PyMOL Python script that loads the backbone (N, CA, C, O; Angstrom):
from pymol import cmd

cmd.read_pdbstr("""\
ATOM      1  N   UNK A   1       0.840  -1.186   0.000  1.00  0.00           N
ATOM      2  CA  UNK A   1       0.000   0.000   0.000  1.00  0.00           C
ATOM      3  C   UNK A   1       0.879   1.240   0.000  1.00  0.00           C
ATOM      4  O   UNK A   1       1.977   1.248   0.556  1.00  0.00           O
ATOM      5  N   UNK A   2       0.372   2.283  -0.634  1.00  0.00           N
ATOM      6  CA  UNK A   2       1.095   3.532  -0.763  1.00  0.00           C
ATOM      7  C   UNK A   2       0.496   4.573   0.189  1.00  0.00           C
ATOM      8  O   UNK A   2      -0.725   4.683   0.299  1.00  0.00           O
ATOM      9  N   UNK A   3       1.350   5.329   0.871  1.00  0.00           N
ATOM     10  CA  UNK A   3       0.880   6.369   1.791  1.00  0.00           C
ATOM     11  C   UNK A   3       0.428   7.582   0.978  1.00  0.00           C
ATOM     12  O   UNK A   3       1.195   8.131   0.186  1.00  0.00           O
ATOM     13  N   UNK A   4      -0.833   7.996   1.186  1.00  0.00           N
ATOM     14  CA  UNK A   4      -1.412   9.119   0.452  1.00  0.00           C
ATOM     15  C   UNK A   4      -1.695  10.326   1.350  1.00  0.00           C
ATOM     16  O   UNK A   4      -1.381  11.460   0.988  1.00  0.00           O
ATOM     17  N   UNK A   5      -2.290  10.077   2.525  1.00  0.00           N
ATOM     18  CA  UNK A   5      -2.724  11.117   3.476  1.00  0.00           C
ATOM     19  C   UNK A   5      -3.500  12.222   2.751  1.00  0.00           C
ATOM     20  O   UNK A   5      -3.202  13.408   2.896  1.00  0.00           O
ATOM     21  N   UNK A   6      -4.500  11.805   1.967  1.00  0.00           N
ATOM     22  CA  UNK A   6      -5.316  12.711   1.177  1.00  0.00           C
ATOM     23  C   UNK A   6      -6.636  13.006   1.908  1.00  0.00           C
ATOM     24  O   UNK A   6      -7.320  12.075   2.334  1.00  0.00           O
ATOM     25  N   UNK A   7      -7.000  14.286   2.059  1.00  0.00           N
ATOM     26  CA  UNK A   7      -8.269  14.610   2.721  1.00  0.00           C
ATOM     27  C   UNK A   7      -9.453  14.090   1.915  1.00  0.00           C
ATOM     28  O   UNK A   7      -9.443  14.146   0.685  1.00  0.00           O
ATOM     29  N   UNK A   8     -10.473  13.582   2.608  1.00  0.00           N
ATOM     30  CA  UNK A   8     -11.661  13.042   1.955  1.00  0.00           C
ATOM     31  C   UNK A   8     -12.908  13.559   2.647  1.00  0.00           C
ATOM     32  O   UNK A   8     -12.851  14.040   3.779  1.00  0.00           O
ATOM     33  N   UNK A   9     -14.042  13.455   1.952  1.00  0.00           N
ATOM     34  CA  UNK A   9     -15.338  13.751   2.551  1.00  0.00           C
ATOM     35  C   UNK A   9     -15.916  12.428   3.025  1.00  0.00           C
ATOM     36  O   UNK A   9     -15.887  11.445   2.285  1.00  0.00           O
ATOM     37  N   UNK A  10     -16.442  12.385   4.249  1.00  0.00           N
ATOM     38  CA  UNK A  10     -16.877  11.126   4.848  1.00  0.00           C
ATOM     39  C   UNK A  10     -18.310  11.234   5.360  1.00  0.00           C
ATOM     40  O   UNK A  10     -18.729  12.263   5.889  1.00  0.00           O
ATOM     41  N   UNK A  11     -19.046  10.141   5.185  1.00  0.00           N
ATOM     42  CA  UNK A  11     -20.328   9.964   5.865  1.00  0.00           C
ATOM     43  C   UNK A  11     -20.068   8.886   6.910  1.00  0.00           C
ATOM     44  O   UNK A  11     -19.662   7.772   6.577  1.00  0.00           O
ATOM     45  N   UNK A  12     -20.304   9.223   8.170  1.00  0.00           N
ATOM     46  CA  UNK A  12     -20.028   8.300   9.272  1.00  0.00           C
ATOM     47  C   UNK A  12     -21.126   8.438  10.319  1.00  0.00           C
ATOM     48  O   UNK A  12     -21.821   9.453  10.381  1.00  0.00           O
ATOM     49  N   UNK A  13     -21.270   7.411  11.133  1.00  0.00           N
ATOM     50  CA  UNK A  13     -22.153   7.515  12.299  1.00  0.00           C
ATOM     51  C   UNK A  13     -21.297   7.385  13.547  1.00  0.00           C
ATOM     52  O   UNK A  13     -20.240   6.755  13.540  1.00  0.00           O
ATOM     53  N   UNK A  14     -21.784   7.997  14.616  1.00  0.00           N
ATOM     54  CA  UNK A  14     -21.036   8.046  15.871  1.00  0.00           C
ATOM     55  C   UNK A  14     -21.842   7.379  16.976  1.00  0.00           C
ATOM     56  O   UNK A  14     -23.065   7.507  17.032  1.00  0.00           O
ATOM     57  N   UNK A  15     -21.144   6.666  17.855  1.00  0.00           N
ATOM     58  CA  UNK A  15     -21.796   6.077  19.021  1.00  0.00           C
ATOM     59  C   UNK A  15     -22.063   7.182  20.039  1.00  0.00           C
ATOM     60  O   UNK A  15     -21.608   8.312  19.865  1.00  0.00           O
ATOM     61  N   UNK A  16     -22.794   6.860  21.092  1.00  0.00           N
ATOM     62  CA  UNK A  16     -23.068   7.858  22.134  1.00  0.00           C
ATOM     63  C   UNK A  16     -21.789   8.285  22.839  1.00  0.00           C
ATOM     64  O   UNK A  16     -21.719   9.389  23.378  1.00  0.00           O
ATOM     65  N   UNK A  17     -20.779   7.427  22.841  1.00  0.00           N
ATOM     66  CA  UNK A  17     -19.483   7.767  23.451  1.00  0.00           C
ATOM     67  C   UNK A  17     -18.636   8.637  22.527  1.00  0.00           C
ATOM     68  O   UNK A  17     -17.610   9.164  22.957  1.00  0.00           O
ATOM     69  N   UNK A  18     -19.044   8.800  21.258  1.00  0.00           N
ATOM     70  CA  UNK A  18     -18.304   9.644  20.324  1.00  0.00           C
ATOM     71  C   UNK A  18     -17.364   8.890  19.407  1.00  0.00           C
ATOM     72  O   UNK A  18     -16.537   9.515  18.743  1.00  0.00           O
ATOM     73  N   UNK A  19     -17.458   7.559  19.343  1.00  0.00           N
ATOM     74  CA  UNK A  19     -16.598   6.770  18.473  1.00  0.00           C
ATOM     75  C   UNK A  19     -17.161   6.772  17.053  1.00  0.00           C
ATOM     76  O   UNK A  19     -18.311   6.380  16.851  1.00  0.00           O
ATOM     77  N   UNK A  20     -16.364   7.211  16.050  1.00  0.00           N
ATOM     78  CA  UNK A  20     -16.864   7.255  14.674  1.00  0.00           C
ATOM     79  C   UNK A  20     -16.840   5.870  14.015  1.00  0.00           C
ATOM     80  O   UNK A  20     -16.007   5.026  14.345  1.00  0.00           O
ATOM     81  N   UNK A  21     -17.768   5.656  13.078  1.00  0.00           N
ATOM     82  CA  UNK A  21     -17.835   4.451  12.270  1.00  0.00           C
ATOM     83  C   UNK A  21     -18.065   4.871  10.819  1.00  0.00           C
ATOM     84  O   UNK A  21     -19.144   5.368  10.497  1.00  0.00           O
ATOM     85  N   UNK A  22     -17.081   4.686   9.934  1.00  0.00           N
ATOM     86  CA  UNK A  22     -17.218   5.162   8.549  1.00  0.00           C
ATOM     87  C   UNK A  22     -18.225   4.334   7.750  1.00  0.00           C
ATOM     88  O   UNK A  22     -18.335   3.123   7.937  1.00  0.00           O
ATOM     89  N   UNK A  23     -18.965   5.012   6.847  1.00  0.00           N
ATOM     90  CA  UNK A  23     -19.941   4.352   5.986  1.00  0.00           C
ATOM     91  C   UNK A  23     -19.547   4.504   4.514  1.00  0.00           C
ATOM     92  O   UNK A  23     -19.335   3.508   3.822  1.00  0.00           O
ATOM     93  N   UNK A  24     -19.449   5.751   4.034  1.00  0.00           N
ATOM     94  CA  UNK A  24     -19.073   6.072   2.653  1.00  0.00           C
ATOM     95  C   UNK A  24     -18.058   7.200   2.688  1.00  0.00           C
ATOM     96  O   UNK A  24     -18.060   8.020   3.607  1.00  0.00           O
ATOM     97  N   UNK A  25     -17.180   7.241   1.672  1.00  0.00           N
ATOM     98  CA  UNK A  25     -16.336   8.418   1.528  1.00  0.00           C
ATOM     99  C   UNK A  25     -16.232   8.815   0.069  1.00  0.00           C
ATOM    100  O   UNK A  25     -16.363   7.987  -0.832  1.00  0.00           O
ATOM    101  N   UNK A  26     -15.991  10.115  -0.145  1.00  0.00           N
ATOM    102  CA  UNK A  26     -15.846  10.660  -1.490  1.00  0.00           C
ATOM    103  C   UNK A  26     -14.421  11.145  -1.652  1.00  0.00           C
ATOM    104  O   UNK A  26     -13.903  11.916  -0.844  1.00  0.00           O
ATOM    105  N   UNK A  27     -13.808  10.671  -2.717  1.00  0.00           N
ATOM    106  CA  UNK A  27     -12.418  11.000  -3.026  1.00  0.00           C
ATOM    107  C   UNK A  27     -12.411  11.800  -4.315  1.00  0.00           C
ATOM    108  O   UNK A  27     -12.973  11.346  -5.312  1.00  0.00           O
ATOM    109  N   UNK A  28     -11.794  12.979  -4.333  1.00  0.00           N
ATOM    110  CA  UNK A  28     -11.684  13.788  -5.539  1.00  0.00           C
ATOM    111  C   UNK A  28     -10.310  13.541  -6.141  1.00  0.00           C
ATOM    112  O   UNK A  28      -9.288  13.804  -5.508  1.00  0.00           O
ATOM    113  N   UNK A  29     -10.293  13.033  -7.370  1.00  0.00           N
ATOM    114  CA  UNK A  29      -9.026  12.692  -8.016  1.00  0.00           C
ATOM    115  C   UNK A  29      -8.402  13.922  -8.677  1.00  0.00           C
ATOM    116  O   UNK A  29      -8.965  15.016  -8.632  1.00  0.00           O
ATOM    117  N   UNK A  30      -7.233  13.729  -9.288  1.00  0.00           N
ATOM    118  CA  UNK A  30      -6.465  14.827  -9.885  1.00  0.00           C
ATOM    119  C   UNK A  30      -7.242  15.498 -11.015  1.00  0.00           C
ATOM    120  O   UNK A  30      -7.163  16.717 -11.169  1.00  0.00           O
ATOM    121  N   UNK A  31      -7.987  14.733 -11.804  1.00  0.00           N
ATOM    122  CA  UNK A  31      -8.735  15.293 -12.936  1.00  0.00           C
ATOM    123  C   UNK A  31     -10.123  15.791 -12.524  1.00  0.00           C
ATOM    124  O   UNK A  31     -11.009  15.920 -13.368  1.00  0.00           O
ATOM    125  N   UNK A  32     -10.313  16.071 -11.239  1.00  0.00           N
ATOM    126  CA  UNK A  32     -11.539  16.637 -10.653  1.00  0.00           C
ATOM    127  C   UNK A  32     -12.734  15.692 -10.730  1.00  0.00           C
ATOM    128  O   UNK A  32     -13.874  16.139 -10.606  1.00  0.00           O
ATOM    129  N   UNK A  33     -12.502  14.415 -10.929  1.00  0.00           N
ATOM    130  CA  UNK A  33     -13.584  13.430 -10.899  1.00  0.00           C
ATOM    131  C   UNK A  33     -13.770  12.958  -9.464  1.00  0.00           C
ATOM    132  O   UNK A  33     -12.795  12.772  -8.735  1.00  0.00           O
ATOM    133  N   UNK A  34     -15.021  12.764  -9.058  1.00  0.00           N
ATOM    134  CA  UNK A  34     -15.323  12.299  -7.709  1.00  0.00           C
ATOM    135  C   UNK A  34     -15.618  10.809  -7.734  1.00  0.00           C
ATOM    136  O   UNK A  34     -16.354  10.320  -8.591  1.00  0.00           O
ATOM    137  N   UNK A  35     -15.032  10.096  -6.779  1.00  0.00           N
ATOM    138  CA  UNK A  35     -15.242   8.660  -6.648  1.00  0.00           C
ATOM    139  C   UNK A  35     -15.845   8.422  -5.272  1.00  0.00           C
ATOM    140  O   UNK A  35     -15.282   8.849  -4.264  1.00  0.00           O
ATOM    141  N   UNK A  36     -16.990   7.742  -5.223  1.00  0.00           N
ATOM    142  CA  UNK A  36     -17.635   7.417  -3.954  1.00  0.00           C
ATOM    143  C   UNK A  36     -17.389   5.943  -3.663  1.00  0.00           C
ATOM    144  O   UNK A  36     -17.658   5.083  -4.502  1.00  0.00           O
ATOM    145  N   UNK A  37     -16.877   5.658  -2.471  1.00  0.00           N
ATOM    146  CA  UNK A  37     -16.539   4.295  -2.067  1.00  0.00           C
ATOM    147  C   UNK A  37     -17.322   3.947  -0.809  1.00  0.00           C
ATOM    148  O   UNK A  37     -17.320   4.700   0.165  1.00  0.00           O
ATOM    149  N   UNK A  38     -17.992   2.796  -0.839  1.00  0.00           N
ATOM    150  CA  UNK A  38     -18.709   2.300   0.337  1.00  0.00           C
ATOM    151  C   UNK A  38     -17.736   1.472   1.168  1.00  0.00           C
ATOM    152  O   UNK A  38     -17.064   0.589   0.636  1.00  0.00           O
ATOM    153  N   UNK A  39     -17.655   1.745   2.451  1.00  0.00           N
ATOM    154  CA  UNK A  39     -16.797   0.984   3.360  1.00  0.00           C
ATOM    155  C   UNK A  39     -17.539  -0.314   3.685  1.00  0.00           C
ATOM    156  O   UNK A  39     -18.500  -0.305   4.455  1.00  0.00           O
ATOM    157  N   UNK A  40     -17.095  -1.428   3.100  1.00  0.00           N
ATOM    158  CA  UNK A  40     -17.766  -2.705   3.307  1.00  0.00           C
ATOM    159  C   UNK A  40     -17.482  -3.289   4.681  1.00  0.00           C
ATOM    160  O   UNK A  40     -18.377  -3.839   5.322  1.00  0.00           O
ATOM    161  N   UNK A  41     -16.233  -3.171   5.138  1.00  0.00           N
ATOM    162  CA  UNK A  41     -15.851  -3.809   6.404  1.00  0.00           C
ATOM    163  C   UNK A  41     -14.723  -3.049   7.073  1.00  0.00           C
ATOM    164  O   UNK A  41     -13.734  -2.705   6.427  1.00  0.00           O
ATOM    165  N   UNK A  42     -14.866  -2.785   8.366  1.00  0.00           N
ATOM    166  CA  UNK A  42     -13.780  -2.234   9.170  1.00  0.00           C
ATOM    167  C   UNK A  42     -13.100  -3.428   9.835  1.00  0.00           C
ATOM    168  O   UNK A  42     -13.693  -4.095  10.683  1.00  0.00           O
ATOM    169  N   UNK A  43     -11.855  -3.693   9.446  1.00  0.00           N
ATOM    170  CA  UNK A  43     -11.121  -4.850   9.957  1.00  0.00           C
ATOM    171  C   UNK A  43     -10.605  -4.580  11.367  1.00  0.00           C
ATOM    172  O   UNK A  43     -10.831  -5.376  12.278  1.00  0.00           O
ATOM    173  N   UNK A  44      -9.917  -3.464  11.543  1.00  0.00           N
ATOM    174  CA  UNK A  44      -9.408  -3.088  12.869  1.00  0.00           C
ATOM    175  C   UNK A  44      -9.571  -1.590  13.082  1.00  0.00           C
ATOM    176  O   UNK A  44      -9.686  -0.818  12.130  1.00  0.00           O
ATOM    177  N   UNK A  45      -9.579  -1.198  14.346  1.00  0.00           N
ATOM    178  CA  UNK A  45      -9.634   0.207  14.729  1.00  0.00           C
ATOM    179  C   UNK A  45      -8.637   0.384  15.863  1.00  0.00           C
ATOM    180  O   UNK A  45      -8.658  -0.370  16.835  1.00  0.00           O
ATOM    181  N   UNK A  46      -7.757   1.385  15.742  1.00  0.00           N
ATOM    182  CA  UNK A  46      -6.791   1.649  16.796  1.00  0.00           C
ATOM    183  C   UNK A  46      -6.581   3.152  16.921  1.00  0.00           C
ATOM    184  O   UNK A  46      -6.824   3.911  15.984  1.00  0.00           O
ATOM    185  N   UNK A  47      -6.123   3.563  18.100  1.00  0.00           N
ATOM    186  CA  UNK A  47      -5.862   4.979  18.325  1.00  0.00           C
ATOM    187  C   UNK A  47      -4.359   5.181  18.401  1.00  0.00           C
ATOM    188  O   UNK A  47      -3.640   4.374  18.990  1.00  0.00           O
ATOM    189  N   UNK A  48      -3.894   6.268  17.799  1.00  0.00           N
ATOM    190  CA  UNK A  48      -2.465   6.585  17.832  1.00  0.00           C
ATOM    191  C   UNK A  48      -2.295   8.068  18.118  1.00  0.00           C
ATOM    192  O   UNK A  48      -3.207   8.870  17.916  1.00  0.00           O
ATOM    193  N   UNK A  49      -1.108   8.411  18.591  1.00  0.00           N
ATOM    194  CA  UNK A  49      -0.786   9.796  18.915  1.00  0.00           C
ATOM    195  C   UNK A  49       0.518  10.138  18.219  1.00  0.00           C
ATOM    196  O   UNK A  49       1.564   9.575  18.542  1.00  0.00           O
ATOM    197  N   UNK A  50       0.459  11.059  17.265  1.00  0.00           N
ATOM    198  CA  UNK A  50       1.647  11.485  16.530  1.00  0.00           C
ATOM    199  C   UNK A  50       1.865  12.970  16.813  1.00  0.00           C
ATOM    200  O   UNK A  50       1.020  13.801  16.481  1.00  0.00           O
ATOM    201  N   UNK A  51       2.979  13.290  17.415  1.00  0.00           N
ATOM    202  CA  UNK A  51       3.331  14.662  17.787  1.00  0.00           C
ATOM    203  C   UNK A  51       2.223  15.321  18.611  1.00  0.00           C
ATOM    204  O   UNK A  51       1.921  16.499  18.423  1.00  0.00           O
ATOM    205  N   UNK A  52       1.619  14.555  19.525  1.00  0.00           N
ATOM    206  CA  UNK A  52       0.574  15.069  20.390  1.00  0.00           C
ATOM    207  C   UNK A  52      -0.793  15.150  19.735  1.00  0.00           C
ATOM    208  O   UNK A  52      -1.752  15.590  20.368  1.00  0.00           O
ATOM    209  N   UNK A  53      -0.901  14.735  18.477  1.00  0.00           N
ATOM    210  CA  UNK A  53      -2.158  14.794  17.735  1.00  0.00           C
ATOM    211  C   UNK A  53      -2.810  13.413  17.748  1.00  0.00           C
ATOM    212  O   UNK A  53      -2.282  12.470  17.158  1.00  0.00           O
ATOM    213  N   UNK A  54      -3.969  13.291  18.425  1.00  0.00           N
ATOM    214  CA  UNK A  54      -4.653  11.998  18.523  1.00  0.00           C
ATOM    215  C   UNK A  54      -5.416  11.693  17.243  1.00  0.00           C
ATOM    216  O   UNK A  54      -6.131  12.546  16.715  1.00  0.00           O
ATOM    217  N   UNK A  55      -5.258  10.462  16.746  1.00  0.00           N
ATOM    218  CA  UNK A  55      -5.938  10.022  15.540  1.00  0.00           C
ATOM    219  C   UNK A  55      -6.450   8.604  15.735  1.00  0.00           C
ATOM    220  O   UNK A  55      -5.866   7.815  16.477  1.00  0.00           O
ATOM    221  N   UNK A  56      -7.549   8.292  15.059  1.00  0.00           N
ATOM    222  CA  UNK A  56      -8.061   6.922  15.038  1.00  0.00           C
ATOM    223  C   UNK A  56      -7.768   6.361  13.659  1.00  0.00           C
ATOM    224  O   UNK A  56      -8.121   6.963  12.645  1.00  0.00           O
ATOM    225  N   UNK A  57      -7.117   5.200  13.625  1.00  0.00           N
ATOM    226  CA  UNK A  57      -6.748   4.531  12.380  1.00  0.00           C
ATOM    227  C   UNK A  57      -7.714   3.377  12.136  1.00  0.00           C
ATOM    228  O   UNK A  57      -7.884   2.505  12.989  1.00  0.00           O
ATOM    229  N   UNK A  58      -8.344   3.380  10.966  1.00  0.00           N
ATOM    230  CA  UNK A  58      -9.265   2.319  10.566  1.00  0.00           C
ATOM    231  C   UNK A  58      -8.633   1.539   9.425  1.00  0.00           C
ATOM    232  O   UNK A  58      -8.276   2.126   8.403  1.00  0.00           O
ATOM    233  N   UNK A  59      -8.488   0.237   9.579  1.00  0.00           N
ATOM    234  CA  UNK A  59      -8.074  -0.630   8.471  1.00  0.00           C
ATOM    235  C   UNK A  59      -9.356  -1.217   7.905  1.00  0.00           C
ATOM    236  O   UNK A  59     -10.091  -1.905   8.614  1.00  0.00           O
ATOM    237  N   UNK A  60      -9.630  -0.949   6.627  1.00  0.00           N
ATOM    238  CA  UNK A  60     -10.911  -1.288   6.016  1.00  0.00           C
ATOM    239  C   UNK A  60     -10.724  -2.105   4.752  1.00  0.00           C
ATOM    240  O   UNK A  60      -9.617  -2.238   4.230  1.00  0.00           O
ATOM    241  N   UNK A  61     -11.848  -2.655   4.267  1.00  0.00           N
ATOM    242  CA  UNK A  61     -11.891  -3.377   2.999  1.00  0.00           C
ATOM    243  C   UNK A  61     -13.134  -2.939   2.248  1.00  0.00           C
ATOM    244  O   UNK A  61     -14.182  -2.699   2.848  1.00  0.00           O
ATOM    245  N   UNK A  62     -13.011  -2.835   0.915  1.00  0.00           N
ATOM    246  CA  UNK A  62     -14.153  -2.538   0.064  1.00  0.00           C
ATOM    247  C   UNK A  62     -13.972  -3.274  -1.245  1.00  0.00           C
ATOM    248  O   UNK A  62     -12.853  -3.540  -1.683  1.00  0.00           O
ATOM    249  N   UNK A  63     -15.096  -3.596  -1.860  1.00  0.00           N
ATOM    250  CA  UNK A  63     -15.048  -4.233  -3.173  1.00  0.00           C
ATOM    251  C   UNK A  63     -15.049  -3.136  -4.226  1.00  0.00           C
ATOM    252  O   UNK A  63     -15.975  -2.329  -4.305  1.00  0.00           O
ATOM    253  N   UNK A  64     -13.980  -3.120  -5.043  1.00  0.00           N
ATOM    254  CA  UNK A  64     -13.839  -2.136  -6.116  1.00  0.00           C
ATOM    255  C   UNK A  64     -13.515  -2.879  -7.397  1.00  0.00           C
ATOM    256  O   UNK A  64     -12.526  -3.609  -7.469  1.00  0.00           O
ATOM    257  N   UNK A  65     -14.343  -2.693  -8.400  1.00  0.00           N
ATOM    258  CA  UNK A  65     -14.179  -3.361  -9.696  1.00  0.00           C
ATOM    259  C   UNK A  65     -14.094  -4.877  -9.554  1.00  0.00           C
ATOM    260  O   UNK A  65     -13.332  -5.526 -10.271  1.00  0.00           O
ATOM    261  N   UNK A  66     -14.867  -5.441  -8.639  1.00  0.00           N
ATOM    262  CA  UNK A  66     -14.904  -6.882  -8.455  1.00  0.00           C
ATOM    263  C   UNK A  66     -13.784  -7.454  -7.602  1.00  0.00           C
ATOM    264  O   UNK A  66     -13.728  -8.667  -7.402  1.00  0.00           O
ATOM    265  N   UNK A  67     -12.891  -6.609  -7.095  1.00  0.00           N
ATOM    266  CA  UNK A  67     -11.775  -7.060  -6.259  1.00  0.00           C
ATOM    267  C   UNK A  67     -11.922  -6.484  -4.856  1.00  0.00           C
ATOM    268  O   UNK A  67     -12.397  -5.360  -4.689  1.00  0.00           O
ATOM    269  N   UNK A  68     -11.516  -7.251  -3.848  1.00  0.00           N
ATOM    270  CA  UNK A  68     -11.533  -6.796  -2.462  1.00  0.00           C
ATOM    271  C   UNK A  68     -10.239  -6.043  -2.188  1.00  0.00           C
ATOM    272  O   UNK A  68      -9.160  -6.637  -2.182  1.00  0.00           O
ATOM    273  N   UNK A  69     -10.346  -4.727  -1.961  1.00  0.00           N
ATOM    274  CA  UNK A  69      -9.164  -3.878  -1.775  1.00  0.00           C
ATOM    275  C   UNK A  69      -9.044  -3.433  -0.325  1.00  0.00           C
ATOM    276  O   UNK A  69     -10.012  -2.931   0.246  1.00  0.00           O
ATOM    277  N   UNK A  70      -7.859  -3.610   0.288  1.00  0.00           N
ATOM    278  CA  UNK A  70      -7.631  -3.075   1.638  1.00  0.00           C
ATOM    279  C   UNK A  70      -7.130  -1.628   1.562  1.00  0.00           C
ATOM    280  O   UNK A  70      -6.453  -1.254   0.604  1.00  0.00           O
ATOM    281  N   UNK A  71      -7.456  -0.827   2.557  1.00  0.00           N
ATOM    282  CA  UNK A  71      -6.985   0.546   2.647  1.00  0.00           C
ATOM    283  C   UNK A  71      -7.095   0.996   4.093  1.00  0.00           C
ATOM    284  O   UNK A  71      -7.697   0.313   4.921  1.00  0.00           O
ATOM    285  N   UNK A  72      -6.509   2.153   4.394  1.00  0.00           N
ATOM    286  CA  UNK A  72      -6.541   2.688   5.754  1.00  0.00           C
ATOM    287  C   UNK A  72      -7.078   4.108   5.739  1.00  0.00           C
ATOM    288  O   UNK A  72      -6.717   4.919   4.886  1.00  0.00           O
ATOM    289  N   UNK A  73      -7.949   4.390   6.701  1.00  0.00           N
ATOM    290  CA  UNK A  73      -8.517   5.714   6.892  1.00  0.00           C
ATOM    291  C   UNK A  73      -8.063   6.252   8.239  1.00  0.00           C
ATOM    292  O   UNK A  73      -7.890   5.485   9.186  1.00  0.00           O
ATOM    293  N   UNK A  74      -7.869   7.560   8.333  1.00  0.00           N
ATOM    294  CA  UNK A  74      -7.521   8.190   9.608  1.00  0.00           C
ATOM    295  C   UNK A  74      -8.526   9.283   9.904  1.00  0.00           C
ATOM    296  O   UNK A  74      -8.942  10.035   9.021  1.00  0.00           O
ATOM    297  N   UNK A  75      -8.909   9.352  11.189  1.00  0.00           N
ATOM    298  CA  UNK A  75      -9.800  10.404  11.683  1.00  0.00           C
ATOM    299  C   UNK A  75      -9.046  11.197  12.724  1.00  0.00           C
ATOM    300  O   UNK A  75      -8.622  10.655  13.745  1.00  0.00           O
ATOM    301  N   UNK A  76      -8.878  12.484  12.465  1.00  0.00           N
ATOM    302  CA  UNK A  76      -8.158  13.370  13.372  1.00  0.00           C
ATOM    303  C   UNK A  76      -9.149  13.909  14.406  1.00  0.00           C
ATOM    304  O   UNK A  76     -10.092  14.618  14.053  1.00  0.00           O
ATOM    305  N   UNK A  77      -8.937  13.575  15.675  1.00  0.00           N
ATOM    306  CA  UNK A  77      -9.893  13.919  16.728  1.00  0.00           C
ATOM    307  C   UNK A  77      -9.979  15.414  17.012  1.00  0.00           C
ATOM    308  O   UNK A  77     -11.066  15.913  17.303  1.00  0.00           O
ATOM    309  N   UNK A  78      -8.876  16.140  16.939  1.00  0.00           N
ATOM    310  CA  UNK A  78      -8.883  17.570  17.269  1.00  0.00           C
ATOM    311  C   UNK A  78      -9.606  18.410  16.228  1.00  0.00           C
ATOM    312  O   UNK A  78     -10.299  19.365  16.578  1.00  0.00           O
ATOM    313  N   UNK A  79      -9.452  18.066  14.945  1.00  0.00           N
ATOM    314  CA  UNK A  79     -10.030  18.875  13.867  1.00  0.00           C
ATOM    315  C   UNK A  79     -11.247  18.223  13.215  1.00  0.00           C
ATOM    316  O   UNK A  79     -11.911  18.844  12.386  1.00  0.00           O
ATOM    317  N   UNK A  80     -11.545  16.968  13.583  1.00  0.00           N
ATOM    318  CA  UNK A  80     -12.672  16.208  13.011  1.00  0.00           C
ATOM    319  C   UNK A  80     -12.533  16.040  11.501  1.00  0.00           C
ATOM    320  O   UNK A  80     -13.529  16.097  10.780  1.00  0.00           O
ATOM    321  N   UNK A  81     -11.311  15.835  11.014  1.00  0.00           N
ATOM    322  CA  UNK A  81     -11.065  15.643   9.584  1.00  0.00           C
ATOM    323  C   UNK A  81     -10.749  14.186   9.297  1.00  0.00           C
ATOM    324  O   UNK A  81     -10.154  13.496  10.124  1.00  0.00           O
ATOM    325  N   UNK A  82     -11.152  13.719   8.113  1.00  0.00           N
ATOM    326  CA  UNK A  82     -10.896  12.363   7.644  1.00  0.00           C
ATOM    327  C   UNK A  82      -9.851  12.387   6.539  1.00  0.00           C
ATOM    328  O   UNK A  82      -9.793  13.320   5.738  1.00  0.00           O
ATOM    329  N   UNK A  83      -9.017  11.333   6.510  1.00  0.00           N
ATOM    330  CA  UNK A  83      -7.979  11.195   5.495  1.00  0.00           C
ATOM    331  C   UNK A  83      -7.937   9.770   4.973  1.00  0.00           C
ATOM    332  O   UNK A  83      -8.122   8.812   5.724  1.00  0.00           O
ATOM    333  N   UNK A  84      -7.688   9.640   3.665  1.00  0.00           N
ATOM    334  CA  UNK A  84      -7.346   8.334   3.090  1.00  0.00           C
ATOM    335  C   UNK A  84      -5.844   8.216   3.293  1.00  0.00           C
ATOM    336  O   UNK A  84      -5.062   8.863   2.597  1.00  0.00           O
ATOM    337  N   UNK A  85      -5.440   7.375   4.264  1.00  0.00           N
ATOM    338  CA  UNK A  85      -4.042   7.298   4.660  1.00  0.00           C
ATOM    339  C   UNK A  85      -3.237   6.405   3.721  1.00  0.00           C
ATOM    340  O   UNK A  85      -2.216   6.831   3.182  1.00  0.00           O
ATOM    341  N   UNK A  86      -3.687   5.183   3.526  1.00  0.00           N
ATOM    342  CA  UNK A  86      -2.991   4.241   2.643  1.00  0.00           C
ATOM    343  C   UNK A  86      -3.994   3.572   1.714  1.00  0.00           C
ATOM    344  O   UNK A  86      -5.122   3.268   2.102  1.00  0.00           O
ATOM    345  N   UNK A  87      -3.556   3.349   0.473  1.00  0.00           N
ATOM    346  CA  UNK A  87      -4.402   2.639  -0.490  1.00  0.00           C
ATOM    347  C   UNK A  87      -3.528   1.840  -1.433  1.00  0.00           C
ATOM    348  O   UNK A  87      -4.039   1.165  -2.326  1.00  0.00           O
TER     349      UNK A  87
END
""", "prot")
cmd.dss("prot")
cmd.show_as("cartoon", "prot")
cmd.util.cbc("prot")
cmd.orient("prot")
C-alpha cells in the first residue's frame, strides 16, 4: 500500500461515546472526478498519537471493480477531519 494522506469527505455515524464508524467516503481525483466508495468492512480500529495529535486509524476493505481492496482511513480527533491514509 502507498501512503497518500489525502483529505476526503466522509459519511459516518457516531456512538453515544463519540466513536466514529465510517460508511461512505468521497475521493476527488487529480482530474476533478469524484469517486464514492462504500466501506464494506472495518477490519481493525486503533488509536495513535503522533506529535501530540490523537488520531483513530481504521483498516478497512471494500469491493472495487470486483476485487476486495484493503486501505486505511484516519480520523483526526482535534479537527474532526478524515484522510485516506494508505491505499
